[in-house]
LUMTORTOR-425820 format. One record per residue (C-alpha): residue in one letter; x, y, z; residue number from 1. Coordinates in pm, 1 decimal. Layout:
<code=A east=X north=Y up=Z pos=NUM>
...
END
This chain:
<code=M east=-2299.8 north=2720.0 up=-1118.9 pos=1>
<code=G east=-2266.0 north=2388.8 up=-1274.4 pos=2>
<code=E east=-1940.0 north=2193.0 up=-1376.7 pos=3>
<code=T east=-1778.3 north=2293.0 up=-1712.0 pos=4>
<code=T east=-1559.9 north=2074.6 up=-1885.3 pos=5>
<code=M east=-1240.3 north=2292.5 up=-1754.1 pos=6>
<code=D east=-1342.5 north=2138.0 up=-1378.5 pos=7>
<code=K east=-1049.3 north=1875.3 up=-1269.9 pos=8>
<code=L east=-1048.0 north=1628.4 up=-977.9 pos=9>
<code=S east=-955.0 north=1777.8 up=-661.3 pos=10>
<code=R east=-719.6 north=1563.8 up=-498.4 pos=11>
<code=A east=-737.8 north=1804.5 up=-189.6 pos=12>
<code=H east=-1168.0 north=1783.2 up=-231.0 pos=13>
<code=L east=-1134.5 north=1362.2 up=-248.9 pos=14>
<code=E east=-907.9 north=1262.1 up=38.0 pos=15>
<code=G east=-1088.4 north=1512.6 up=285.8 pos=16>
<code=L east=-1448.9 north=1335.9 up=168.2 pos=17>
<code=A east=-1298.6 north=988.7 up=243.1 pos=18>
<code=L east=-1172.2 north=1102.8 up=579.6 pos=19>
<code=E east=-1516.3 north=1250.9 up=625.9 pos=20>
<code=L east=-1721.4 north=961.6 up=504.1 pos=21>
<code=T east=-1500.9 north=678.9 up=704.4 pos=22>
<code=E east=-1506.4 north=876.6 up=1013.7 pos=23>
<code=R east=-1917.2 north=860.4 up=1004.9 pos=24>
<code=Q east=-1799.9 north=511.0 up=901.8 pos=25>
<code=F east=-1639.9 north=439.1 up=1247.0 pos=26>
<code=E east=-1912.2 north=598.4 up=1395.1 pos=27>
<code=Q east=-2161.2 north=345.4 up=1266.5 pos=28>
<code=V east=-1952.4 north=35.5 up=1236.8 pos=29>
<code=P east=-1954.8 north=-178.1 up=1547.4 pos=30>
<code=V east=-1498.0 north=-192.9 up=1639.6 pos=31>
<code=L east=-1414.4 north=-65.5 up=1278.5 pos=32>
<code=R east=-1245.6 north=250.0 up=1437.3 pos=33>
<code=G east=-1028.5 north=49.7 up=1679.9 pos=34>
<code=F east=-948.2 north=-243.8 up=1382.0 pos=35>
<code=C east=-775.6 north=-12.0 up=1157.4 pos=36>
<code=D east=-629.4 north=209.1 up=1423.5 pos=37>
<code=G east=-469.5 north=-146.6 up=1553.5 pos=38>
<code=T east=-596.6 north=-66.3 up=1897.1 pos=39>
<code=W east=-855.9 north=-388.8 up=1901.4 pos=40>
<code=T east=-837.6 north=-677.8 up=1699.3 pos=41>
<code=D east=-962.9 north=-1051.2 up=1733.2 pos=42>
<code=R east=-868.6 north=-1340.0 up=1531.7 pos=43>
<code=D east=-1184.5 north=-1483.0 up=1376.2 pos=44>
<code=Y east=-1255.4 north=-1087.6 up=1274.0 pos=45>
<code=Y east=-926.3 north=-1072.2 up=1154.7 pos=46>
<code=T east=-890.8 north=-1440.2 up=953.9 pos=47>
<code=R east=-1239.0 north=-1311.5 up=773.8 pos=48>
<code=F east=-1136.4 north=-1019.9 up=652.0 pos=49>
<code=M east=-861.8 north=-1144.6 up=527.7 pos=50>
<code=I east=-1044.2 north=-1448.1 up=341.0 pos=51>
<code=E east=-1251.5 north=-1141.4 up=190.7 pos=52>
<code=T east=-941.7 north=-981.7 up=57.0 pos=53>
<code=V east=-837.9 north=-1260.6 up=-120.8 pos=54>
<code=L east=-1214.2 north=-1286.8 up=-274.3 pos=55>
<code=Q east=-1207.0 north=-932.1 up=-320.1 pos=56>
<code=I east=-866.4 north=-898.5 up=-488.1 pos=57>
<code=R east=-978.1 north=-1167.9 up=-749.8 pos=58>
<code=L east=-1293.7 north=-974.1 up=-836.5 pos=59>
<code=D east=-1101.1 north=-629.9 up=-841.2 pos=60>
<code=N east=-894.7 north=-789.8 up=-1136.5 pos=61>
<code=I east=-1209.4 north=-888.4 up=-1326.3 pos=62>
<code=A east=-1328.6 north=-551.4 up=-1279.4 pos=63>
<code=D east=-954.6 north=-391.0 up=-1369.4 pos=64>
<code=A east=-946.3 north=-588.5 up=-1692.4 pos=65>
<code=Y east=-1292.2 north=-499.5 up=-1773.2 pos=66>
<code=A east=-1208.2 north=-171.4 up=-1708.6 pos=67>
<code=L east=-898.1 north=-146.9 up=-1951.8 pos=68>
<code=Y east=-1131.0 north=-341.8 up=-2228.1 pos=69>
<code=K east=-1333.8 north=-48.8 up=-2221.4 pos=70>
<code=A east=-1059.2 north=213.7 up=-2184.9 pos=71>
<code=S east=-898.4 north=18.0 up=-2494.9 pos=72>
<code=F east=-1140.2 north=175.5 up=-2727.8 pos=73>
<code=G east=-1092.5 north=561.8 up=-2605.1 pos=74>
<code=D east=-763.0 north=712.1 up=-2491.8 pos=75>
<code=Y east=-459.3 north=486.7 up=-2534.9 pos=76>
<code=R east=-252.2 north=665.1 up=-2272.3 pos=77>
<code=L east=-509.5 north=554.4 up=-1968.8 pos=78>
<code=A east=-539.3 north=219.6 up=-2115.1 pos=79>
<code=A east=-165.3 north=182.0 up=-2092.2 pos=80>
<code=K east=-211.5 north=354.2 up=-1698.3 pos=81>
<code=L east=-482.6 north=74.2 up=-1602.1 pos=82>
<code=A east=-298.9 north=-185.4 up=-1767.7 pos=83>
<code=K east=36.5 north=-93.4 up=-1555.2 pos=84>
<code=Y east=-203.9 north=-96.2 up=-1236.1 pos=85>
<code=L east=-339.4 north=-470.7 up=-1305.5 pos=86>
<code=A east=-40.6 north=-613.4 up=-1379.5 pos=87>
<code=D east=136.7 north=-466.8 up=-1025.8 pos=88>
<code=E east=-176.8 north=-658.2 up=-907.9 pos=89>
<code=I east=-273.0 north=-878.8 up=-1023.0 pos=90>
<code=G east=-168.2 north=-1233.4 up=-835.1 pos=91>
<code=H east=-136.0 north=-1026.4 up=-504.0 pos=92>
<code=E east=-390.8 north=-1239.0 up=-324.9 pos=93>
<code=G east=-113.9 north=-1531.9 up=-308.7 pos=94>
<code=M east=12.7 north=-1320.1 up=11.8 pos=95>
<code=F east=-291.2 north=-1334.2 up=189.1 pos=96>
<code=V east=-343.9 north=-1675.2 up=119.8 pos=97>
<code=R east=11.8 north=-1772.5 up=273.5 pos=98>
<code=D east=-100.9 north=-1552.7 up=567.3 pos=99>
<code=L east=-403.6 north=-1767.0 up=594.7 pos=100>
<code=A east=-200.6 north=-2059.0 up=606.0 pos=101>
<code=A east=-53.5 north=-1971.6 up=921.9 pos=102>
<code=L east=-379.8 north=-1874.2 up=1039.8 pos=103>
<code=G east=-509.7 north=-2240.8 up=990.2 pos=104>
<code=V east=-728.8 north=-2172.7 up=666.2 pos=105>
<code=T east=-667.1 north=-2366.8 up=385.1 pos=106>
<code=L east=-654.8 north=-2291.0 up=7.3 pos=107>
<code=D east=-993.2 north=-2515.2 up=-40.6 pos=108>
<code=E east=-1158.5 north=-2342.7 up=244.5 pos=109>
<code=I east=-1095.8 north=-1993.4 up=101.7 pos=110>
<code=N east=-1266.2 north=-2116.5 up=-225.1 pos=111>
<code=A east=-1541.7 north=-2228.4 up=-116.1 pos=112>
<code=T east=-1602.7 north=-1906.9 up=79.0 pos=113>
<code=E east=-1887.3 north=-1656.8 up=-40.2 pos=114>
<code=P east=-1783.4 north=-1311.5 up=-92.3 pos=115>
<code=F east=-2007.6 north=-1063.6 up=139.9 pos=116>
<code=P east=-2287.9 north=-930.6 up=-22.5 pos=117>
<code=G east=-2162.5 north=-579.4 up=33.3 pos=118>
<code=T east=-1870.6 north=-734.8 up=-153.9 pos=119>
<code=A east=-2080.1 north=-845.5 up=-437.9 pos=120>
<code=R east=-2308.6 north=-544.0 up=-451.0 pos=121>
<code=T east=-1934.9 north=-308.8 up=-495.4 pos=122>
<code=M east=-1853.7 north=-534.7 up=-789.4 pos=123>
<code=A east=-2216.8 north=-535.5 up=-971.2 pos=124>
<code=Y east=-2188.4 north=-139.6 up=-954.3 pos=125>
<code=L east=-1865.9 north=-99.4 up=-1083.7 pos=126>
<code=R east=-1960.8 north=-337.5 up=-1380.2 pos=127>
<code=L east=-2295.9 north=-132.7 up=-1488.5 pos=128>
<code=A east=-2107.4 north=178.1 up=-1404.6 pos=129>
<code=T east=-1816.8 north=81.9 up=-1640.6 pos=130>
<code=D east=-2101.6 north=-44.3 up=-1902.3 pos=131>
<code=Q east=-2248.2 north=293.3 up=-1831.4 pos=132>
<code=R east=-1957.0 north=543.9 up=-1791.1 pos=133>
<code=G east=-1654.2 north=401.0 up=-1878.2 pos=134>
<code=P east=-1365.1 north=323.2 up=-1681.3 pos=135>
<code=A east=-1354.3 north=634.2 up=-1451.5 pos=136>
<code=P east=-1544.8 north=469.5 up=-1158.7 pos=137>
<code=V east=-1316.6 north=114.6 up=-1156.1 pos=138>
<code=A east=-986.0 north=368.7 up=-1134.8 pos=139>
<code=L east=-1168.1 north=574.8 up=-859.7 pos=140>
<code=W east=-1252.7 north=274.0 up=-681.7 pos=141>
<code=D east=-868.3 north=118.2 up=-699.9 pos=142>
<code=W east=-772.1 north=466.2 up=-570.2 pos=143>
<code=Y east=-986.3 north=430.8 up=-302.8 pos=144>
<code=L east=-860.2 north=96.7 up=-187.6 pos=145>
<code=E east=-496.0 north=207.3 up=-199.7 pos=146>
<code=W east=-586.5 north=542.7 up=-8.1 pos=147>
<code=W east=-752.9 north=305.3 up=244.7 pos=148>
<code=S east=-488.0 north=66.2 up=230.7 pos=149>
<code=D east=-237.3 north=296.1 up=263.0 pos=150>
<code=R east=-392.3 north=447.9 up=586.9 pos=151>
<code=Y east=-500.7 north=147.2 up=774.1 pos=152>
<code=A east=-346.3 north=-154.0 up=692.8 pos=153>
<code=P east=-9.5 north=-80.7 up=893.2 pos=154>
<code=A east=-179.1 north=-37.5 up=1197.3 pos=155>
<code=L east=-449.4 north=-321.0 up=1182.2 pos=156>
<code=V east=-152.8 north=-564.7 up=1006.1 pos=157>
<code=G east=79.2 north=-472.3 up=1303.5 pos=158>
<code=R east=-195.0 north=-537.4 up=1572.7 pos=159>
<code=A east=-216.4 north=-880.1 up=1411.8 pos=160>
<code=A east=142.8 north=-1003.2 up=1401.7 pos=161>
<code=K east=169.5 north=-884.5 up=1742.4 pos=162>
<code=E east=-114.6 north=-1094.0 up=1819.3 pos=163>
<code=F east=-121.0 north=-1438.1 up=1610.8 pos=164>
<code=G east=261.8 north=-1427.2 up=1538.9 pos=165>
<code=P east=494.8 north=-1262.0 up=1275.1 pos=166>
<code=Q east=386.1 north=-1533.9 up=1013.1 pos=167>
<code=C east=51.5 north=-1477.9 up=1014.8 pos=168>
<code=A east=101.6 north=-1099.6 up=844.9 pos=169>
<code=R east=424.8 north=-1140.8 up=633.2 pos=170>
<code=G east=224.0 north=-1158.0 up=337.9 pos=171>
<code=A east=-5.0 north=-843.5 up=419.1 pos=172>
<code=Q east=307.5 north=-679.7 up=532.9 pos=173>
<code=A east=504.9 north=-736.0 up=219.1 pos=174>
<code=H east=214.9 north=-626.1 up=23.7 pos=175>
<code=I east=210.2 north=-309.6 up=208.5 pos=176>
<code=D east=566.2 north=-270.3 up=136.9 pos=177>
<code=L east=508.6 north=-333.8 up=-260.6 pos=178>
<code=D east=202.7 north=-120.9 up=-303.2 pos=179>
<code=G east=453.5 north=182.2 up=-132.9 pos=180>
<code=S east=749.4 north=89.5 up=-311.3 pos=181>
<code=H east=535.4 north=131.2 up=-669.4 pos=182>
<code=G east=391.1 north=456.5 up=-493.7 pos=183>
<code=H east=24.4 north=340.5 up=-615.8 pos=184>
<code=D east=-188.9 north=599.3 up=-381.5 pos=185>
<code=D east=-10.9 north=894.7 up=-662.3 pos=186>
<code=M east=-58.5 north=644.7 up=-936.7 pos=187>
<code=M east=-418.6 north=558.6 up=-901.2 pos=188>
<code=F east=-525.5 north=916.0 up=-845.7 pos=189>
<code=E east=-363.5 north=1026.9 up=-1182.7 pos=190>
<code=T east=-501.4 north=753.3 up=-1367.7 pos=191>
<code=T east=-842.8 north=844.2 up=-1164.4 pos=192>
<code=A east=-786.8 north=1244.6 up=-1281.0 pos=193>
<code=Q east=-743.8 north=1131.8 up=-1614.2 pos=194>
<code=A east=-1050.3 north=888.5 up=-1653.0 pos=195>
<code=V east=-1236.3 north=1178.8 up=-1472.8 pos=196>
<code=E east=-1198.7 north=1380.1 up=-1768.3 pos=197>
<code=L east=-1216.8 north=1161.8 up=-2024.6 pos=198>
<code=Y east=-1536.4 north=1006.7 up=-1921.9 pos=199>
<code=G east=-1684.1 north=1181.4 up=-1644.7 pos=200>
<code=S east=-1712.5 north=1457.0 up=-1422.2 pos=201>
<code=P east=-1542.1 north=1547.0 up=-1051.7 pos=202>
<code=R east=-1879.1 north=1563.4 up=-943.7 pos=203>
<code=S east=-1969.4 north=1151.7 up=-1040.2 pos=204>
<code=A east=-1682.4 north=1136.8 up=-870.0 pos=205>
<code=Y east=-1755.3 north=1249.9 up=-539.7 pos=206>
<code=A east=-2113.0 north=1095.9 up=-565.2 pos=207>
<code=D east=-1926.6 north=736.0 up=-661.8 pos=208>
<code=L east=-1692.5 north=741.9 up=-363.8 pos=209>
<code=K east=-2006.1 north=773.4 up=-122.9 pos=210>
<code=I east=-2100.6 north=476.4 up=-291.6 pos=211>
<code=F east=-1870.0 north=254.8 up=-220.7 pos=212>
<code=I east=-1767.7 north=374.6 up=105.2 pos=213>
<code=D east=-2150.8 north=251.7 up=210.5 pos=214>
<code=Y east=-2103.8 north=-6.9 up=24.7 pos=215>
<code=N east=-1788.5 north=-97.4 up=239.0 pos=216>
<code=S east=-1981.7 north=-36.3 up=539.7 pos=217>
<code=E east=-2176.8 north=-297.0 up=473.8 pos=218>
<code=Q east=-1881.1 north=-539.8 up=389.3 pos=219>
<code=F east=-1790.6 north=-444.3 up=776.6 pos=220>
<code=V east=-2116.9 north=-487.1 up=928.4 pos=221>
<code=E east=-2167.0 north=-867.0 up=774.2 pos=222>
<code=L east=-1778.9 north=-914.2 up=900.7 pos=223>
<code=Y east=-1874.0 north=-815.7 up=1217.2 pos=224>
<code=D east=-2188.3 north=-989.2 up=1248.2 pos=225>
<code=A east=-2030.3 north=-1335.5 up=1044.3 pos=226>
<code=T east=-1773.1 north=-1338.8 up=1365.8 pos=227>
<code=V east=-1749.0 north=-1145.4 up=1686.3 pos=228>
<code=G east=-2167.7 north=-1112.4 up=1611.3 pos=229>
<code=A east=-2209.5 north=-1442.3 up=1595.7 pos=230>
<code=R east=-1991.5 north=-1586.0 up=1887.7 pos=231>
<code=A east=-2179.6 north=-1318.0 up=2105.0 pos=232>
<code=A east=-2526.3 north=-1501.7 up=1977.5 pos=233>
<code=T east=-2422.6 north=-1794.1 up=2081.2 pos=234>
END
């Protein structure tokens, strides 16, 4: 039976799907499982990961602002939630910039770095999806980032602090703590559920999540190839 207007986005199904797809990702992408569970790290890999985090936060803020613009023509309650999340997150790349300075990377070097193609594809998809379907895909993407961070960032950041020194991970840890204190995972699921109800469908949301994790896998393959893989090839 097809979806009806009464269908609701299931958090249990969404989280279960995210876990299933991430497990598949771990099987396909080199070193990613160890990086995420804190059993493996590498200075070059971690540093480039943090650079990409800064670049992606900047791009995410643009995607969030565009989704907010689109929502402003619809339900003001949804627009208010998107605005609050954007206000909470804007400028947070500075936390990671400070960590990167401790790792020996300057702001000029960060600004001169091109985002990975997988990152660019994600942002292009979000822009097109927002044009076609409204803010629901961006809200879901934000939820996925919060879910991923809650689940994996503490271990990978903790391992980096032990390996490279606490000064190299203070900003990342502060960001983890801030997200937790603001309840961003819960907040963005509620926002996503409302956006899906107004603008989309659960089926579209589950399909979007698969696309996001596929693009995320591309990013991590590109990260490996640019660091550990490049060293092994020399």
